[in-house]
N, C-alpha and C positions, 0 to 999 in steps of 0.2 A: 155968533156967525163969523167973527173974525178968525176963529180957530178951525172953521169947517174946511177951508182950503188946504191947509197942511195935512189934515186927516185924509182928505180925498187923495191927495198926492201919495201918501203912505200906502193907502189901500191899493191904488193903481200900481204902485211900484211892487207891492207884494204879489199882486196878481201876475204882473209881468215876470217877476222872478220865478214864481211857481210854474208858469208856462214854459219859461226857458229851461228850467230844470227837467220838466217832463219831456222836453224834446231832445234832451241829451240821451243818446242810446249807446250801449256797449254791445258789440257783436262778439259772441263767444266762438271758441275754436270749433271747427267743423260745421259752421253755420254761415248762411248768407242771407242778407235782407234785400228784397227787391223793392226799390223806392219809385213811387210815382209822384210827378209834379203836375198838379192841376189835371189829374186823371190820365196822364200819359206817362209811359215809362221814362224814368230819369236816369237811374244808375243802380248799381248793385254794390251794397256795402259788404266788405269782407271783415276779417277779424280786426277789432280795434274800437276806438272811441269816435263817435260820429254825432253830428248835430243836424236835426231835422228842422227845416223852416216851418214855423207854426202856420197852420191853416192853408199852407200851399203844398207842402209835401206830406206824404203818408207812406207807411210801410205796407206795401201791397201784399207781400208774402214772405214768410220766414221759411227758408229751405234748409234741410239737413243734408250735409255733404257726405255723411257716412254711408258705408255700404249697407243696403237694406235687404231684408229677406221677406218674400211674400209666398205663403203656402196657399195655393188655390185649391178649392174643393174638387173632388173627382169629376172628370168629364167623360161622358159616353162617347166612345169612338168605335168605328167599324173597320175591321181589317180587310185585306184584299180577298181573303177566303170567307168573308161574311160572318165573322165572329165579333160579337159586340162585347167590348170590354170597358171597364171603368179605370181611368188613369188620373191620378192627381199629380200636380206639377209644383215644383219649388223653383223660384227664380231669385237669383242674387243680382242686384243692380245698384247703381249709384247715379246721382245727379251731377252731371258735369257742367251744365249751363243753367243756372237758376232762372235767367230771363226766358229761355225757351220752355223750361219746365212750367213757368208761371203763365205763359201766354200761348204755348204750343197746342195744348189739348185740354178740354174740360174733363176733370176727374181722371187723372192719368192712371190710377190703379185699375179702375173699371176698364179703361181702354187696353191696358196691358193684359188683363185677364181675358178679355174677348179675343184679343190678338193671339194669345197663347192657345186658347181653345181651337181657334180656326187653324193655326199652324199645326197643332198636334193632329187634328183630323186629317189634314192634307198629307202629312208624313206617314201616319199609320195606315191610311187608305191605300198606300202603295206597297205595304208589306203584309206578309202572311203572319199567322199567329206565332209560329216558331221563330220567325225572324224578329218579331217584336219582343219576344222573351229573351232572346240571345243577343240583341243588338242595341242595348240601352245606350252605350257610349256613342254609337253612330247617331241615334235619334237625338241625344242630348246636344251633340255638336251641331247638327243641322238646325235644331231649334234655336240655339244660341246665335248662330249667324243670322238667321232670318229675323229674330226678334231685335237683335242689336241694330240691324240695318233699318228696321221699321220704326224703332223708337228714337233713332238719332235726331230727327227733327223736333222731338219733344225734350231734348237736352238730357236724355237718359242713356246710359251705357249699360247693357246687359253683360255681366261678367260670366255668369254660369247658369245653366239650366239642368235640373235633375228630375228624372221621372221617379217620384217617391214610391209609388205603388202601382203595380199592374195587376188588375183583378179580372181574370177571365170569368166566364159563366160558371156556375156551381158544378155542373156536370163535367166540364172540362177540368176544373180544379180536382174533382174526385178522381178522374182518370189519370191526371198527372201524379196525384198522391199514390195511386196504385202502382203506377209505373216506377216511381221513386222507391216504393217499398220493395217491389220485385227486384230492382237494381241493387238495393242494399242487401236483400237476401242472397242474390247471386254472388255479390262480393264476399259476404260472410261464408257462403258455401265454398267459394274458391279458397279463401283463407283457411277454412277448416280442412279442406282437402290437402292444401299445401302443408299444413301442420301435421296431418296424419301421414303424408308422404315422408316428411322429414323424420317423423317418429319411427316409421317402418324402416327407413334407411339406417337410422341409428341402431335400431334393434338388430337388423341384419348384420351391420358392421360389428356389433357386439358379439353376436353369435359366431360370426366368421372368426373374429379374433380369439374367442373362447375355443372354437374348434382347432384353430392353429396351435393354441397353447396346449390343448389336450394331445394333439398329434405330436408336438414337440416333446411333451413329457413321456408319451408312450415310446417315442423313438429313443429318447435318452435311456429309458428303462431297458428297452431291448438291447441298446448298445452296451449298457452296463452288464446285463445278463450274459450277453455274448462274450464280453471281455472276461467275466467271471468264469464261464465255461472254458474259454480258451486258456485262461490261466490255470484252471484245474487240470485240463488235459496236458498242458505244458508241464505242470508239476508232476503228474503221473509219469509222463514220458521221461522227465528228468530222473525221477526215482528209479524207473525201470532201467534207464541208461546207467545210472550209478550202480544198480545191482549187478547188471551185466558186467560193468567195468570191474567191480569187486570180485565177481566170480572169475573173470578172465585173469585178473591179477593173482588170484590164489591158485591157479593151474589145477582145477579139480580133475579127478580121475573119472573114468567112465562109470565106475560103480557109484560114486557120489552123485553124478548127474542122474543116473537111473533112480537112485533113492529119492532124489529131489522130485523127479517126475512122479514117482509113486506117492509122495507126500502131496503133490499137487492134485493127483487123482483122488486121494483121500479127502482133501479139503473140498474138492468139488462134490464128492458124494455126501459130505457133511454128516456122515454117520447114518443117513436115512436111505441111501440107495440100496436096492436089492440086487441089482445086476450092474456090473461095470465091464466094459469092453476094454481090454488091456492090449496095447500094441504087441506085435509078435516078438519084437526084440526083447520085451520085458518078460514075456511068458516063460522064457527058458531059464530064468533065474530061479532055481528051486529054493535057494536060500531066502530069497525075498518074498516068496509066497506066504511063508508063515508070518512074516512081518505085516504083509498086506492084510492077511486074515485077522491078525491082531488089531489092526486099525479099524477094519470093517466090523468085526464081531468081538468086542472086548470081553464079553461074558464067556464065549467059547474058549478064549485063550486062558482064562482063569481056571476053567474046568479041566483043561489038559494039564495044567500045572499040578492040580490036585491029584 
């Protein structure tokens, strides 16, 4: 029995040490501990090392200070033009006051979900279907302001609200799909028409340029032909002028000139003419008749010689 006292003291000391160690708490980053003392709120522990008084204090709630995301299931809402839709909402929020979050409302997530559904019905009820489909940003902004104000007493700050899906009734979805299909077909037809128009313009421009080139080529050909004919005529005229010049320079007699004229008539007849009209001034030359007959009828002249 004399050793029982020290053993009891060691056991009690060990128990006290274990209790003290268990009441040493470390608060991690982005967390907060709500502490109650004898059932009443005492303080909020932030990041660091803390000691809780055994049997007197307790950790009432551990709160995450990170931004949180909650995706609520689709909610039925009715528009101003009596169209029932299903809309699911996503809310981004963070806890700014752990004490209010712990004591402000029972089950904060359920409260936020119900508040979101009520706010969504109120806003959508003032809009028609087309406005709901085209005014998401406006709806998101209104909901964020209303929810942030309503959740402020709960220590919650709503940072952003997003309408994830807007699902109209099936028949309206089918009508919208048909309208979108018709719009796509209309745009495709416009694009095709523009393409055909550009193609026709390019073809017409090509044909016009080809016609211009053909006309230019024909024009150049005509110019060259005209230049050739002009040069030929000019050459003949020059030859004639040279011949006349030579004749004038040789001072021919009247007899030579008349003989040349007869030669010209003979060349014109080419040996095939049966009748030639001779000018009166040449008819009187009896001596030239025989020469002309010889030119026109070579066979008769040979017979006379025999």
